[in-house]
VOMAR-35400 format. One record per atom (N, C-alpha, C): y, z negated, x. Coordinates in pm, whole numbers, plus 32768, in hexadecimal, padded with zeros to 4 digits. Each point is the difference from the previous one (the first is absolute). Last residue first. Layout:
BEGIN
YZX ...
//
This chain:
BEGIN
D39F73F0540F 7FCA7FE27F70 80597FB17FA7 806A813781C8 800D7F777FB7 7FD47FF57F6F 7FEA818481DF 7FEA7FE17F49 7FFE7F637FF0 80C8816D81B7 7FBD7F897FDF 7FE480017F67 802B81B2815A 80647FA67FB6 7F8F7F857FF1 802F823780B8 7FDE7F6C803D 80487FA87F9C 7F6781967F1A 8059800B806F 7FDD7F7B801B 7F0E81BD7EDC 80067F65802C 805C7FFD806E 7FFA81947F44 7F8B7FBA7FA7 80297F72800F 812E81F9802A 7FEF7F61802A 7FB27FAC7FB2 7FBA82358007 808D7F777FE2 7FC57F90802B 7F95822C8075 7FD67F978007 806F7F867FD5 7FF382138038 80247FBA7F88 7FCD7F4D7FEC 7FBF81358183 808780017FE1 802C7FAA7F8B 7E577F748117 802080597FB7 80A5800B7FFA 7ED17EF480F5 807380338025 803E80757FBC 7E1D7F477F81 804C7F9B806A 805A80678029 7EF880567E6B 7FF8803B808A 80707FC78039 7F78803C7E1D 7FDA7F94804A 7FEC7FF28083 80D181427EA1 7F878018802F 7F8D7FA18045 81CA7FBC7F24 7F9180387F9F 7F84800E804E 81077ECE8127 8050806B7F96 7FAC7FFB7F97 7FAA7EA08146 7FA4808E8035 804B80657FC7 80EB7DF18022 7F7380637FC2 800680678050 80E67E6D8116 800680807F88 7F7B803A7FCC 80EA7E2F80F1 7F6580467FF7 802180257F95 813D7EDA8173 800080457F86 7F87805A8003 81227E598112 7F8480608016 7FF1802B7F6D 81D87F86810B 7FA57FD87F9A 7F5C80638001 80DD801881D9 80557FEA7F79 7F927FC87F94 7FDC7F8D822A 7FC3805C7F9B 807C7FD97F79 7FE18007823E 804D7FD47F7C 7FCF80257F89 7F2E80018219 7FE780537F6E 804E7F8F7F8A 7FD47FFF8250 80287FAC7F7F 8012807C7F77 7EF68004821F 8072804B7F90 80097F827F7F 7F7480268212 80507F9D7FAF 803A803E7F7D 7ED880D38153 807580427FB1 80687FB27FCC 7E2E7FB6809F 804D7FF7806F 807780077FD8 7E7180DE7F27 800F7F8B8053 804F80168059 8001813B7E6C 7FE37FF08076 7FE87F5F803D 802F81507E0F 80147FA8801A 7FB07FDF809A 802181837F0F 80707FBF7FBD 80277F62805E 7E6E814D8014 805C7FFD8094 80987FAF7FC3 7ED680DF7E7E 7FB17FE38093 80837FF7807C 7FEB7FDC7DE1 806280238044 7FCF80018076 7F007F497EBB 802580417FB6 806E80798064 7F047EAB80D2 7FB380617FB9 804B80777FAC 80EE7E8780FA 7FF580808050 7F5C80567FAD 80BF7E8D7F17 8046803B8009 7FFC809E8084 7E727F2F7E9E 805F7FC98074 808C80508023 7E827F5C7E71 800F805B806A 80447FDB8050 7EF17FAB7E19 80197FD9806D 801B80398084 803680397DA8 7FF880158074 7FDD7F988078 7FF080657DB8 800D7FAA808C 7FE0805C8070 7FF97FD87DB1 806980458057 7FF27F9E807F 7F0280197E2A 801A7F99806A 802380598074 7FF1802C7DAE 7FE7802B8089 801C7F9A8080 7FB27F367DFE 803980898035 7FE0800E8093 7F147EB37E53 806B800780A6 800E80A28004 7F1A7F7B7EA0 804D7FA07FF3 804E7FFC8073 7E67811A7FB4 805B80287FB6 806F7FA37FDC 7E9A804D81D3 804A7FA97F99 805B802C7F9E 7F3D80BE81A0 7FB37FEC7F8F 803C7FC07F73 816E80E78170 7F757F7F8001 7FC380027F82 81288171815D 7FF87FDC7F7D 7F8D7F8B8003 815A808C817A 7F7780037FBA 7FEC7FE37FC4 81C880AC8163 7FBB7FC37F93 7F7080137FD9 8131802381E3 7FCC80497F9E 7FAE7F817F8B 81DD80508152 7FCC7F9C7FFC 7F60804B7F73 8183808981D1 7FAE80337F63 7FA57F927FF2 81DF7FBA8110 7F7C7FFF7FDF 7F9C80267FB0 82338023810A 7F9A7FF07F72 7F6780018049 81E97F8380BC 7F8B80098043 7F807FFF7F6D 823B807B8091 7F9E7FA37FB6 7F6F80458037 82347FDF80BD 7F9280498008 7F7F7FC57F6C 82167FD78158 7FB47FC27FB3 7F92807F7FB5 80A5800181ED 8039801E7F7E 7F817FCA7F81 80037F1381E8 7FD8808C7FC8 80557FF37F7A 80717EEA81D4 7FD7801C7F48 7FFC80557FF2 7FAC7F3981F5 806F80407F9A 7FBB7FEA7F74 7F8B7FD7824D 804A7FCC7F8D 803280417FB2 7EEC80D2819C 80937FE17FD4 7FDE7FB17F74 7EB4809C8192 801A7FB47F80 806B7FB27FE4 7FAB81F180FA 80177F6D8018 7FDD7FCB7F8F 7FD881D5803D 80037FBE8078 80107F938018 80A380C87E4D 7F8C80458048 7FF77FB28097 80C67EF17E3A 803E8067804B 7F68803D806C 7FD87E9B7EC4 806480587FC0 804D805A8069 7E977E627FC0 7FD680B0800E 807C803F7FEE 7FCB7DF67FD3 803380288063 7FB180B18018 80AD7F077E2B 7F827FD28058 8047804A809F 80567FAE7DC6 80487FFB8050 7F9F7FFA8086 800E80A57DFD 7FAF7FE28075 808A7FEB8059 7FC580047DFF 806F8035804C 7FB57FB5807F 7F3D80A17E00 7FF07FB68066 807B803E8063 7F5E7FEA7DD3 805C8025805C 7FD37FB08083 7E67804F7EBF 80657FB68001 807D803F805B 7E25803B7EAC 805C80308063 80537FA6802E 7E2480E17EE8 803F7F948031 806980178084 7EF4811A7E77 80558008806D 80397F8D8017 7E4480B97EDB 806C7FCD7FF6 80347FFC8065 7E86811F7EE9 802A7FB88083 80797FDE7FD4 7E7380607E8C 805A803E805C 80197FB38090 7F417FA17E50 7F65800E8068 8069805F8063 80317E727E4A 805780718037 7F8A801280B1 7F7F7F4F7DF3 80017FEE8082 8062805E8032 80557FC67DF9 7F7D8007806C 80187FF48094 81597F1B7E79 7FE3807A8034 7F90802D803E 80197E467E86 8083805A8050 7FBE80798027 7E837EB97F85 808F7FEF7FCA 805F807D8065 7E317FFC8014 80147FC57F73 808C7FE27FE2 7F7E817D8178 7FF07F907FDF 80257FC77F76 7F4681C38124 804C7FE17FA5 7FF57F6D800F 7FC5812381AC 7F977FE87F6C 80797FB47FBF 80D9813B814B 7F9C7FEB7FEB 7FCD7FB67F85 817E816E80E7 7FE57FAF7FAD 7F6B7FC97FFE 81C181128069 7FAD7FD68081 7FB17F717F8A 81A380F97F8B 7F8780627FF2 7F7A7FA7803C 81E17F667F1D 7FA47FE88073 7F8180347FD7 81607F7C7EB0 802E808A805A 7F8F801C8056 7FA47E807EF5 7FEA80BA7FB0 801B80278085 7FD07E5780C0 803280127F9A 7FDD808E7FD7 7EF17EC8813F 8028807A7FF2 80777FF17F6B 7F3B7E4B816A 7FCA80657F80 806B80607FEF 7F457E5A815A 804C806E8003 7FD980677F76 7F4B7E2580E8 801E80337F7F 806B804D7FE7 80227F5581CF 7F9A7FFD7F8D 803380207F75 8083800D8246 804D80047F8D 7F9F80107F83 80467FD18263 7FAB800B7F6D 80357FC97F9D 804D8092823E 802180257F6E 7F997FB97F9B 807A7FE48238 7F917FBF7F83 805480107F7B 80348071822F 803C80187F7C 7F9E7FF27FAF 806E7F758246 7F9C80237F9B 80637FFC7F62 80838080820A 80297FAA7FA3 7F7880387F72 800D7FF28237 800480697F7C 80417F727F9F 7FB080788273 80037FC57F68 8029803D7F64 7ECC80F48192 808A7FC37FFB 7FFC7F967F90 7E65806D815B 804C80007F89 807D7FEE7FB3 7F117FC781B5 8053803F8001 802F80337F72 80037E2E805E 7FE6808C8043 7F6E805A7FFB 80687E917E7A 7FF37FE680A0 801780918047 81077F667E24 7F6580258034 80197FF4807D 81137F467E47 7FF37FEE8089 7F95804D8066 80CC801E7DBF 7F9480188088 80008005807F 81337F827DFF 8005800F8092 7F7E7FFF8048 807180317DF2 7FD67F9C8058 8002803C8089 8078803E7DD5 8019804D8079 7FDB7FB58059 7F96805F7DFB 7FF87F8F8065 800A80528068 802880157DC7 801B803D808A 80267F848062 7F4680107DC9 80427FDE8087 7FF0804C8055 7F6E7F497DCE 80208081806C 80637FCD8080 7EE47FC37DF3 803F7FB2807E 80068053806F 7F957FFB7DA5 800880178073 804A7FB38084 7EF680177DC7 80667FC98080 80168031806B 7F9680417DC0 7FA07FF28098 80887FC6804B 8068805F7E18 7F5B7FBB8027 7FBD7FF78075 81A780BC7F66 7FA580507FE4 7F7D7FC68023 81B87F247FE6 7FFB80847FE4 7FB5805A7FDB 7FF27E0C80D7 803280127F4F 803380827FD4 7F217FE78198 7F7C7FB57F9F 806F7FFC7F95 801D8188815C 80257FAF7FED 7FEA7F8F7F73 7F9B81DC818B 7FE07F987F85 80477F8C7FFC 80D081E080A5 7FB57FA3801F 7FC27F9F7F8B 80CD82128049 80307F747FE9 7F787FA1804F 80E9820E801C 7FAA7FC28016 802B7F727FB1 80FE81B28029 7F7480167FDE 7F9F7F8D800C 81D7801B802D 7FFA80617F9C 7F6680127FF4 810D7E5A80D0 7FB3806D8039 7FDF80257F4B 81507EAF8016 800E80798063 7FB7805C8021 80167E947E25 7FC5802E8086 80438083807B 80FE7EB87E60 7F9E80A18011 7FE87FED809B 80A17E977E82 7FF4800B8082 7FA1809B7FEC 81477F9E7E4D 7F8A7FA9804C 7FDD80498099 81B17F867FCC 7F7A7FD97F92 7FE980697FB5 81437F7A81C6 7FE780777FA4 7F777FBE7FB0 81E07F0280ED 7F6180008008 7FE180757FA9 81AA7EBF810C 7FD580877F6E 7F63800B8028 80B07E2D80A7 801C80778029 7FDD80697F8C 800E7DF78095 803B804C7F85 80178087800A 7F007E6880BF 800280768045 804B80637FA8 7F857E1D7FA6 807D80198046 80078092802A 7F7980247E4B 80487FA1806F 7F8F7FA8806D 7F7981CD7EEE 802D7F5F7FD6 80357FD58094 802A82167F89 7FA57F80804C 80287F707FEC 809381C27ED3 801E7FDF8043 7F957F83803C 802D81FA7F3D 7FD77F8B7FC8 805D7F8C807C 7FDD82038002 80127FF87F4B 7FC27F578006 80A7815481BD 7FC87F907FD4 8021800E7F70 7FD18150818B 80467FF77F62 7FDF7F977FC1 7F2C805C8196 8095803A8026 803780087F7B 7E457F2A80FE 80397FF57F91 80B1801F7FFE 7E0C807B80F4 80717FA48005 8053801A7F7F 7DEF802F803A 805880467FE8 80907F97801B 7E157F6880B1 803A80297F82 807A8031800F 7E017F6980FA 80B6803D801C 802B80177F72 7E557E92808A 801F80A17FDF 80977FFF800A 7F427ED68170 80177FD87F77 802580B17FA8 7F0D7EFE81FF 8048806E7F98 7FE47FB07F7D 803E7F2E8216 7FAA7FF77F74 803680777FA7 7FEE7FA3822B 804C803D7F97 7FAA7FF67F58 7FE47F348233 7FCC802C7F8C 8063802B7FA8 7FB07FC08230 807580127FA8 7FCF80417F49 7F5D7F0781F5 7FE1805B7FA8 80877FE17FB0 80957FB4819A 7F86804B7FB0 7FA47F837FCC 818880088182 803280367F60 7F8980407FD3 80B47EF681CA 7F97804F7FD2 8035801A7F65 81127F85816F 7F877FDC803B 7F90803C7FB2 81B380D87FE2 7FD57F9B7FE0 7F927FDC8045 819A810280AD 7F8B802A7FC2 7FD47F967FAA 81E480EF8112 7FB87FAE7FDC 7F7C800B7F93 80CF81598174 80177FB87F5F 7FC47FA68008 801980E481C2 804A80597FA8 802D7FA17F4E 7ED5807F81EC 7FD57FA77F91 804E801F7F81 7FDA8174815E 80537F907FF5 7FC57FA27F93 7FA1815C81B0 7FAF7FB67F98 807D7FA67FE2 804B81D38144 80177F6A7FD1 7FA97FF27F8F 800B813081D8 7FDC80077F4C 80147F6E7FE8 806B817281BF 7FFB7F7F7FD2 7FCD80317F63 80278122821C 7FF87FD47F73 7FCF7F907FD9 807F810E81D9 7FD07F7E7FD7 8030800A7F78 7FA681B18134 805B7FAE7FBB 7F8D7F967FDF 7FE881A3814C 7FBE7F957FA0 80807F7E7FF8 8099821B8081 7FE27F7C8029 7FA87FB77F84 80BF81B27FB5 7FC07FFD8084 7FE17F81804E 7F4080157E4D 80348040808A 808680267FE2 7E3D7EBD7F3C 808F80248011 801480518072 7E697F397FEF 800080707FA7 808F80558004 7F647E078070 7FF88078805A 7FE980757FED 80F87E4F7F46 7FD780467FD0 7FCB8080807C 7FEA7DC47FB4 804F80658072 7FC580927FA0 80767E1B7F03 7FA78066805F 8044803F8047 80487E3A7E8C 803380608079 7F9A80448038 80687EB27E39 7FA5801C804A 802C80898050 80BC7E177EA8 800F80848049 7FA6802F807F 80457EAA7E2C 7FDE80108090 803480877FFE 801F7E2D7E99 80368097804A 7FC28014805B 7FC17E417F81 7F8180707FC7 803C80828014 80D17E53804A 7FF6801B7F70 7FA780828007 806E7F6981B8 7FAF7F747FBE 7FFC80197F2F 7FF381A9816E 807D7FB47FFE 7F967F7C7FA3 7F1081A28136 801D7F887F83 80707FB48022 7F4381C48127 80657F56801D 7FFA80027F58 7EC381808138 80277FBC7F9A 80547F728019 7F48823280E0 80097F498008 80477FD27F7F 7E9D81CE80BF 80927FD77FC1 80017F5E8019 7F1E81B080DC 80007F61802A 807E7FD17F9D 801482087FA4 7FBB7F8E8087 80227F957FF4 7FF181DB7ED8 802B7F7A7FDC 7FCB7FCC808B 7FE181D67F3A 80517FC88084 80217F6D802A 7FF6811D7DF7 7F887FF08083 804E7FDD8071 80FA7F0C7E5B 7FAE80B38004 7FAD7FFC808A 807E7E377F04 802F80728058 7FC180767FE0 7F8D7E5A7F21 80837FE38039 804280748028 7E567F937E92 802E803D806A 80688012802C 7EDC7E607F2A 8068808B7FD8 801480398070 7E327EF67F20 805A801A8062 805D806B7FCA 7F167E767EF0 800080A68002 8038801B809C 7FD07DE17FE2 800F806F7F69 7FE48082803C 7F477DF780A1 805D807D8004 800A80547F96 7F927E1E7F91 7FC48040802A 807B80A18035 80437D9E7F9B 7FD180B67FD5 7FBC80578043 81317E3C8081 7F517FDE7FD8 7F8180707FA3 8235807E806D 7F957F6C801E 7F937FF77FB2 809281EB7FEA 803D7F967FDC 7FB87F528048 8058822C80C9 7F967F817FC0 801A7F987FD0 8047822A80BD 80507F748008 7F8B7FC37F9D 803381C2815E 7FC27FEF7F55 80357F5D801D 804A820A80F1 800B7F7E8013 7FAC7FBC7F77 805A81CE81AE 7FBD7FCF7F70 80357F4B7FF5 808282028145 7FF67F5C8006 7FCE7FD67F5A 7F4A81A78100 80517FEA7F9C 800C7F3B8031 7F0C81D8813E 80237F717FA8 806B7FEE7FEB 7F1082107FFE 80357F5F807C 801C7F6B7F99 7E9F817B7F38 80788010804B 80347F828053 7E5980607F00 8007804F809B 80668003802A 7FBA7EBF7E7D 7FA080778011 801D804C80AC 81007E4C7FA3 7FCA805C7F73 7FEA80848028 80797E0C810E 7FF6809B8024 7F9880387F82 81647E27809E 7F7A80467FA1 801780A88025 80D17DEF80BF 800C80A68011 7F8680207F9B 80F97E2A7F84 7FA6804D805C 800C80787FF2 80BE7E037F39 800C809D8020 7FB1802A8045 80557E5B7E9A 7FCF80448063 800E80807FF8 80A37E0D7F27 8008806B8015 7FE2803C807E 7FCE7E2E7E87 7FF58045807C 803080A78007 806D7DDC7F35 7FEE808A7FB1 7FDA805C8087 80737E237FE9 7F8E801F8028 7FF080837FC4 81937F2B7FD9 7FA67FE67F9E 7F68801A801A 816A803D8110 80117F9B800F 7FA87FBC7F7E 7F7D81D98114 80807FCB7FC5 7FEB7F527FE4 7EC7815D8153 7FFE7FB17F7D 808E7FE57FFC 7F0C819C811D 80597F9A8000 7FFE7FA77F7B 7EF4819D8183 80177FB07F85 804A7F958016 7F3981F580B4 80497F8C8007 800A7FD27F80 7EA0817E8103 802A7FC67F78 805F7F6C805A 7EDB81D180B3 80637F96801E 804F7FC17FA2 7ED5815C7F4E 7FE07FB9808B 80947FCE7FFF 7EAC81657EAE 806C7F857FF6 80217FAF8088 7EED81D87F1B 7FEE7F9E806C 80A37FBA7FED 7ED580C77E67 80618018805E 7FE97F928060 7EE87FEC7E85 800F80AF8025 805B800D805C 804F7E487ED6 7F8F803F804B 8005809C8010 81AA7E977FFD 7FAE804D7FAC 7F78802A8061 80E97E0C805F 802880A28012 7FB780687F93 7F997E2C804B 80607FFA7FC0 804C80867FE8 7DF97EE08043 805F8064802A 807A80167FBC 7F007E1F80A4 803280407F86 802B809A800E 7EEC7E0B80C9 806D80888037 7FEC80477F7A 7FBA7E0C7FD6 7F94806B8012 807E8072800E 80B87E0F8040 7FB080467FA6 7FAD8063803E 80CC7E3D80E1 801680967FE6 7F8A804B7FBF 809B7DDC7FB9 7FD080668066 800D80687FD7 81377E5F7F93 7F8680357FED 7FB3805B8067 81C77ED67FB2 7F6C7FE98024 7F9680107FE2 817881427F76 80117F95801B 7F897F8A7FFC 7F7882027FED 80457F9A7FB7 80187FB88035 7F9D81DF80BE 7FD67F71800F 80517FA77FB4 7F5C823C8023 80597F947FDA 7FD57F67801E 7F91821D80A3 7FF27FAC7FBC 804D7F808007 7FBC82548024 80497F8E8004 7FB07F807FD7 8009822E80C7 7FCB7F8C7F84 80577F97800B 80058247805A 80457F828008 7FA67F7B7F9F 7F1E81EB80CE 80467F9E7FBF 802B7FA38005 7F1681E880E9 803A7F698014 803E7FBE7F9B 7E7081487FD9 807D7FF7800A 803D7F998032 7E0A806D7FD3 805A80748001 80A180008019 7ED57E868070 7FBC8055800A 8040808F7FCA 81027E7B8003 7F8B7FCE7FB5 7F7180878015 81C17F098124 7FC0806B7FF4 7F847FF37F93 81FF7F01801D 7F64800A7FF5 7FB980677FDB 81EC7ED08076 7FD9808D7FEA 7F757FE28015 814B7E717F43 7FD18063806B 7FD680787FE8 80F27DFE7F55 7FE3808C7FE1 7FC880318087 80757DEF7EE5 7FFA8054809C 7FAC80807FB6 81127E1A7F3F 7FD580947FE8 7FE7804380A2 80437DE47F1C 801E8061805C 7FBE809C7FD0 810D7DFE7F47 7FA680698002 7FEF80618068 81367E987FCA 7F8A7FE28061 7F6880697FF3 81F87FA27F15 7F8C7FC07FDB 7F8C80068053 81528145805B 805E7F5B800F 7F7E7F887FD7 7F2681F88095 806E7FE17FB8 802D7F6C800D 7F2E81718146 7FEF7F8F7FD0 80747FF77F6D 7ECD817F816D 806A7FD77FC8 7FFB7F767F9B 7F10819F8193 800D7F687FB5 807B7FFC7FCB 7EC781A780CE 807F7FA67FF2 7FE87F967F8E 7EBF81768167 80097F947FA9 809D7FD27FF0 7ECF819380FB 808D7FDC7FAD 800F7FB87FAF 7E1480988023 805D80108046 80967FD47FCC 7D9B80367FB5 80957FE37FC5 80637FFC807A 7DF980B67F72 80397FDF805D 809C80297FEC 7E077F897ECF 80748033803F 807C7FD98072 7E467F227F3D 7FEF807A8028 808B80658019 802C7E2D7F9C 7FC5801D8074 7FC680A18019 81C77F4B7EE3 7F4F7FF07FF3 7FB380298080 81F67EDF7FE4 7FD3807F7FE6 7F4F800A7FF2 81057E378070 801980467F8F 7FB680997FCE 7F7E7E2E8156 7FF580967FEE 803F80157F56 80897E5A8158 7FA4801C7FA4 7FEE80A37FE4 807E7E8C8186 801D803D7FB7 7F8080287FA5 80CE7E078096 7F68804B8024 8030809A7FAD 81CC7EA88015 7F547FEF7FEC 7FA280728043 820B7F4480B1 7F9880997FB8 7F807FCB7FE7 816F7E618019 7FB8805C805E 7FAE807C7FA1 81AE7EB17F87 7F887FF4802A 7FDB80768047 81A37FCA7F15 7FF87F9C807F 7F757FFA8033 802980E67E48 808E7FED8049 7FCB7F7C8069 7E6081187F64 806B7FBD7FC6 805C7FE48068 7EDA81C1803D 80177F798024 80757FAB7FA2 7E4A819D801A 805F7FCE7FBC 80387F88805A 7F0F8210803B 7FE47F6C8037 807D7FCF7FA0 7ED281E77FEB 80AA7FA18005 7FB27F75802C 7F50824D800D 80027F638006 80557FAD8008 7F0982297FE5 806F7F797FE0 7FE87F6D7FF6 7ED8819B80F0 801A7FD57F8F 80787FB5801E 7ED681C480CD 80797F708026 80157FE67F4F 7E1880E580C9 80977FE67FAE 80567FA5803F 7E5D802B80CD 8003804A7FCB 807180077FDA 7FE77E9F80DC 7F8F8045802B 7FE1808B7FCB 814C7EB97F5E 7F867FBD7FFE 7F9980548050 82457FED8032 7F75803B7FF1 7F727FBA7FFC 82187FA57F68 7FA07FCE8064 7F81804B7FF3 82427FBB7F62 7F8B80557FE5 7FB47FE28073 817C7ED77EFF 7FF6803F8062 7F74805E7FF7 81997E4C7F43 7F8E805D7FDF 7FEA805E8077 80C67DEE7F3A 8004808D8078 7FB9805E7FD1 81417E657F1C 7F9C80618011 7FDB8068806D 81097DE27F49 7FF380908043 7F7280437FF9 819D7E857F58 7F4D80097FED 800C806D803B 81A57F0E7FA3 7FDE80328083 7F6480007FFE 812E7FF67E91 7FDA7F8F8011 7FC47FEB80C3 80A381A47F13 80717F8F8016 7FCE7F938003 7EA8817980C8 803380017F93 808C7F947FFC 7F03815D8145 80047F9F7FF2 807C7FD97F7E 7EC081878137 80527FD27F99 7FE67F817FFB 7F4B81A58140 80077F7B7FE9 807E7FE27F93 7E928193811D 80717FCD7FB8 80027F777FD0 7ED7817D818A 80007F7D7FC8 80917FE27FA2 7ECC816E8115 804F800C7F7B 80237F577FBA 7E2880168138 8079801E8000 808D80097F8E 7DC87F8B8112 80677FDE7F86 8096803B8019 7DD2804680DD 809D800B7FEA 804E7FC27F9D 7E107EF180A6 803880957FC9 8099800F7FDB 7F267E6880BF 7F88806F800C 803180AA7FE9 810E7E057F73 7FF58051806B 7F78804D7FFB 814E7F387E70 7F7F7FE88042 8008808A8072 81D87F647F17 7F8880617FD2 7F797FB68072 81A97F588022 7FE57FDA7F7B 7FB180577FCA 80CF7ECE81A9 7FA2806D7FD8 7FEE80017F50 81987F15814E 7F787FE27F92 7FE380877FF0 81B27F278141 7FB5805A7FA0 7F767FE87FC4 81917E898082 7F9880498036 7FB480777FB0 81ED7F4B7F5A 7F907FD78039 7F9B80448040 822380387FC5 7F72803B7FD0 7F967FAA804D 81E67F317FA4 7FC780468068 7F7480427FAE 81C07F2E7ED0 7F9B7FCE8058 7FD1806D8085 813780057E5F 80457FD08056 7F827FBC805E 7F14806C7E64 809D802A800A 80417FAC805C 7DED80648087 804A7FD37F84 8099800A801C 7E5C812E808E 80687FC4803E 80487FAC7F8C 7DF0812D8099 80717FAC7FBD 807B7FD2801B 7E75818B8073 80527F908030 80317FCA7FA0 7E59816A8059 80717FCF7FBB 80127F80804C 7E8A81D7803A 800F7F758004 80B17FFB7FAA 7E0181608066 808D7FD57F76 80427F6B803F 7EB281638134 7FF27F8C7FA3 80A37FDF7FCE 7EBC81A28129 807D7FAE7FDD 7FD27FA67F89 7E9F805A81AB 803B801D7F68 80837FC97FC5 7EFB7FD781AA 7FFB808B7FF4 801180237F75 80C67E5380CD 7F8680118026 800980A68002 81387F847F12 7FD27F888025 7F72800F8014 821780F07F93 7F8780268039 7FAF7F868026 8180800B7E56 7FEB801080B4 7F6E800C801C 818E80037E31 7F757FFD8029 8023801F8098 814F7F097E89 7FC2806E805A 7F90801C802C 817C7EBA7ECB 7F7A802F7FFD 80038088805B 81557E2A7F53 7FED80578051 7F74802E8009 81527EBA7EB9 7F7C804A8038 8001806E8045 81667E4D7F37 800F80918046 7F607FE98050 81B57EF67ED8 7F967FF7802A 7FBB8081801D 81A47F917F1A 7FEB802680B1 7F6A7FD78027 80997FE67E1F 80297F9D804B 80168003808F 7F6A815C7EAD 808C7FE58001 802F7F74807B 7E5C81338097 802A7FBA7F8F 80817FF97FE3 7F1881778144 80387F827FFB 80287FB57F69 7E89815A8183 80457FEC7F56 80547F927FF8 7F14819E817A 804E7F9B7FE6 802D7FCF7F5E 7EAE813581A0 804C7FE97F74 80277F967FD3 7FB6816781C7 7FD37F7E7FC3 803C7FFE7F6F 7F7181F480F8 807D7F887FDE 7FAB7F757FE0 7F3880938166 806F80287FB9 7FF4802A7F8A 7EC47EAF8154 8021809B7FD3 80737FE47FC2 7F4F7EB2818D 801780037F69 802A80997FFC 7EEF7EE18151 806E80547FFD 800B804F7F5D 7F8D7DF18143 7FBF80927F85 807A80537FFF 80007E5780FE 7FBE8048800C 7FA780617FA4 81997EFE7FC7 801A8048806C 7F9280438022 805B7F957E06 7FE87FCD806F 7FFA804C8093 814880237E29 7F8D80248034 7FB97FD7807A 81E07FBB7F90 7FB07FDE7F8E 7F4A80148001 81D47F838152 7F95804F7FED 7FBB7FC57F8B 821A8017806E 7F6A7FC07FD3 7F8F8064800B 
//
């Protein structure tokens, strides 16, 4: 059967998309008068292709069509069209069983764009990517369209300062995206690069998939989000090789887990040699009197020294827009911190108990990280050996003689350890008990003689 009209000369290659029910859409470009235009034809499952329709406007050349169709039969076609100065990426949408609407511009008018690609997820969310020259470099850009909505403004996806071309994109069942392209770093040859984007989120930092010589990477993604990218290595000898990299989703993750507040209580030494018995029903051995774990600090307590203290550590996920990576905000605050006689970092005296503490604390928690940053050249899922994430907390004296120092800091994981969190790594941080250590005899966070000052807990009056 003929799909294009007998009166037109269709150019190769045509593009074709098929939904699970068998509905099809074909797109191509052909000469109309003195210019090329993009055309399309649709076919219902078990039926025949209808009459071709023109998608791009006449008067300027249009080519490089691509088309995608979602499981419901909704379709999006994309192409590039000259505006007389530059090539602009355009798109037209078609509801299932309906007709294509008017084209809309996706790329910026002052940049020349090429090689558009389009992908759908099962929820009718669409994503279009292309390469655009910004006056200095070719950059990969993207625009998304939520179900029932319109395409948003384009955003740069590839790194600045390098040429990035020939992108390919795919979406999984959840709407998560994987994007690959050819990137030229410095004066060397092209390498295959990739990035990912959670559904409704932003693309993360690029990942280098290959060494030099990568040419025209392609991409396939399964419904669960695992992906394979392959490319030709033109630098391999004696023959050009096809190489590949695997991206694995690999582990379950929560929809969200933030914020995580941890209330602080004074830490006490464990009871090793009981000399008393706790009251029923928790009739365990106990040590009396209790002894604080810290050799250097204490806090104000109304029935002990006439003052009062309160403290907390809060971890809050921060999802940033590109190109700023995601982060975790860390807020530590504890009040009425006082020095014991063994501590030298001494501030103003108080009417009761010890003077203000002017040294540093260290807040920390055990961390078990599971993410997708565990193998060179891939987004391999893995769990990191248990570690800790210490944060230095400065303390400042108060003017009051009835209140001790205030120790506080507002920082983030990437401020403490730059690069510890990146967008798209799907990082799960399992946190152990939050602990706050004193600064030892000199009041310096991380000192070898530092002792436990406060721990995560609750207080019941």
